[in-house]
Every structure is written in C-alpha cells, then in structure tokens.
N, C-alpha and C positions, 0 to 999 in steps of 0.2 A: 191117516197118513199125511205127513207134513211135506208140502212141496215148496221149495225155495226158488224164487225167480230172481236171478242176478242180472244186473245191467239193464233192466227195463224200468223206465219211470212212467207211472200212470198219470195221465193228464185229465183232469176233470174241471177245467176252469171255464167259466162262462165267457162267451164272446171270442174264444180262440179259434173256432171253426174246426176243432178236432173232436172226435168222439172219445168218450172215456175208454181208457185201456189201450190207446194207440201208442206206438213207440215214437219218441222224439229223436229221430236220427238226423234231423236237418231237412232243409228244403231242397229237392232235386229239380233243377230247371231243365225242362225238355224242350227241344225245338218244335215248331209247328209240324203237324203230320205231313204237310206237303213239301217240306224242305229237309233234305238229308242232314243228319247230325254232323256238326263240325264245319258247316258251310254257312257263310254269312252273305247277305245280299250286298253287292258292291254299291248299289244305290243308297242303301241305308247307312253304310259306313263311310261312303265317300272315298273308298280305296279300290284300286284295281291294279293288280300286279305289283303290290307292295309300295305304291306311291299314291298320295292323294291325287284325285283326278285333275283339279286345276293345276297343281304343280307339275304333273306329268305332261299336260298339254303345253304349258309354258316352256318346259325343258325341251320338248321335241321341236317346238317352233324356233327356239333359240338355236338349237343344233342345225336346223334347216337354213336359217338365215346366215349363220356363221359359215356353213359349208358353201352356200351360194355366193357369199361375199368373197371367200377365198378363191373360188373358181373364177369369179368375175375379174378379180385383180390379176389372176394368172393369165386369163384370156387377153386382158388389156395390154399387159406387158409384152406378151408374145406378138400380138398384132402390131404393137408400136415398134418393136425391134425387127420385124420381118423384112421391111424394106431395105435396111442396111445389111442384111445377111443374104441377099439374093445372089451375090457373087461367090458365096462359099459353096462349092460343090459343082459337079458336072451334070449328071443325070437328074438328081434331085437336089435342089439347093437347100441350104439351111433355112432360108426365108420361107420356102414352101412348107417345110416341116413345122416352122413356127406358126404359120397360118393354120395348118391342120390342128395343132395343139390349141390354138385360140378357138377354133370352131368346136372342138371336142369339149373344152372347158365350158364354153358358153352353153352348149347343149346339155351338159350334165348339171350345170347350175339351174337351168330352166326346169329340168326334170324334178330336181329336189324341191323346188318351190311349188310346183304343181301337184306333186304326190310324193308322200314319204312312205315308200314301200321298200321291202328288202332289195328289190331289183334296182330301184333308183339310187338307194344308198350304195349298193355295190358298184354301180356305174360311176358314181361320184368318187368313190374310193379308188377305183382302178385308174381313172383319169388323173386324179391328184397325185397318187403314189407313183405312177409311171413318170409324170412330169418332174416330180421331186427327185426320183431316182436318176433320171437322165441328167438333170442339172448337176447333182452331186458327182455323178460318174465322170462327166466331161470336165468337171472342175479339178478333180484330183487324179484322174487316170487318162493317159494319152492312149485312147483306144485305137486311133487311126481310122482308116476308111473301112467300112463294113458294106461291101457290095455297092449298091447305089447310094448308100447313106454316107455323106461326107464326114470328114474328120472335124468334129466340133469341139476339140479340146480347147479350153479357155481357162487357164489357171489363175484367174483374177476375179475379184469381187468389186462390184460397183452398185450404186443405189438401186437401179431397176432390177438387177439380178438378185440382190438381197431381198427386195420387196417380193419378188416372185417366189423365192424360196420360203419366206415366212408365210405367205398366203397359201402356198401348196401344203406346207406343214400343218397349218390350221385346218385346212380342208381334209387332210388325211385323218387327223385325230377326230374331228367332229363327225365325219361321214362314218368312220368305224363305230363311234359311240352310237350314232343313230341306227346303224345296222343291228347292233347288239340290243338296243332298246326295243326295236320293233320285233326282234326275235323273241325276247322275253315276254312281250305282250301277247304274241301269238301263242306261246306255250301256256300262259296263264289262261287264255280263252279256251284252249283245248282241254285243260284240266277241269275247268268249271263246267264246260259243256258236256264232255263225255266221260270224265273221270279217268282218262288215259294219261300216259306219261307225257 
C-alpha cells in the first residue's frame, strides 16, 4: 500500500538540532512559564502606560511646574490688587475675595509641587478654573450684587488682569492634563496587577 505524505518536509541535516522526521513549521516563541503570555516586563522594555519611563517622569514634572507657576502668578496678582479693592462692597469687600483667591491659589500650587495625585490635580484645576471663570464672567457680564458678594463688573482689560487670565488658563490646561495622566497610570497599574479593567 502506497502512502503519500503531502506538505511535510523531512529534515535530517547535522547540527540543526532537529530529529529526522520533524516538521519544519517555524519556531514558536513562548514566554517564560512564570509570566503570562502577552505581558512584558516594564523594567525590561522601559515602558509603562504607553510612554517611556524617563519621558513620562519629565512630562509629569513639567505639568506640575507649569501648574504651580500659573497658580503662583494668579496668587501674586490677586494679592497685589487686593488693597485697592477694599472699598468695593459692604459685607464682603472685593479686596477680601482677592485675598481668599490668593491664598487658595498658593495652597493649590504647594500641593501640586509636593505631591502629584488625582486629589491635588483636582484641587489645582478647581481653583484655577473658578478664578478664570469669575474673571471672564465679571468682564463680560454685569452680574450685579449676589448677596454679600459685591458687584465686581469690570469690562476693561489691563496688564495685570491679562497676566492673571493667561496664568489661570495655563493652570487649567496643565492641571487637567496632569489629572488625566495620573488616571491613565493608575489604570495601567491595575491591569498589570490584577488583570481587571
């Protein structure tokens, strides 16, 4: 009886490491038994969360410094203008509100420098966004008096006001970027550690 074997090449070459009669279907690379298939060590590759480790660290520090700088400028401008706004308002003067904003911006800047967590990024974003929102609102809308809050309508731009708006805008963008970056990193850690979503 004649048996035809189709598609199988017999190898019997010395030094190849294969036994005669084996199929040459290519080399299959398998991961070590102690590491699940499809996962690669971040230490070996230099990657974590889709970005090289040194580049990620530099990016996060740049975001922290830009956020802190924007908040620091915002704090300085409000503290500098507070004295001349003390006469605006009855129960709570505009100068008092400016000092509160200066203190909140300084505190948020310090938090971001000391620790870059989702909480500190969120605090920085809220402080910067509220300051920028109030500045734009009272520039373009005559809100009037809101309870103890005086009417701070000021439909003009001047150097210190423009500087504060730019600094607050930078802090808004960079703090939001930092918050999202930290969130992606935590998600990557959970997927590597437990395999969950």
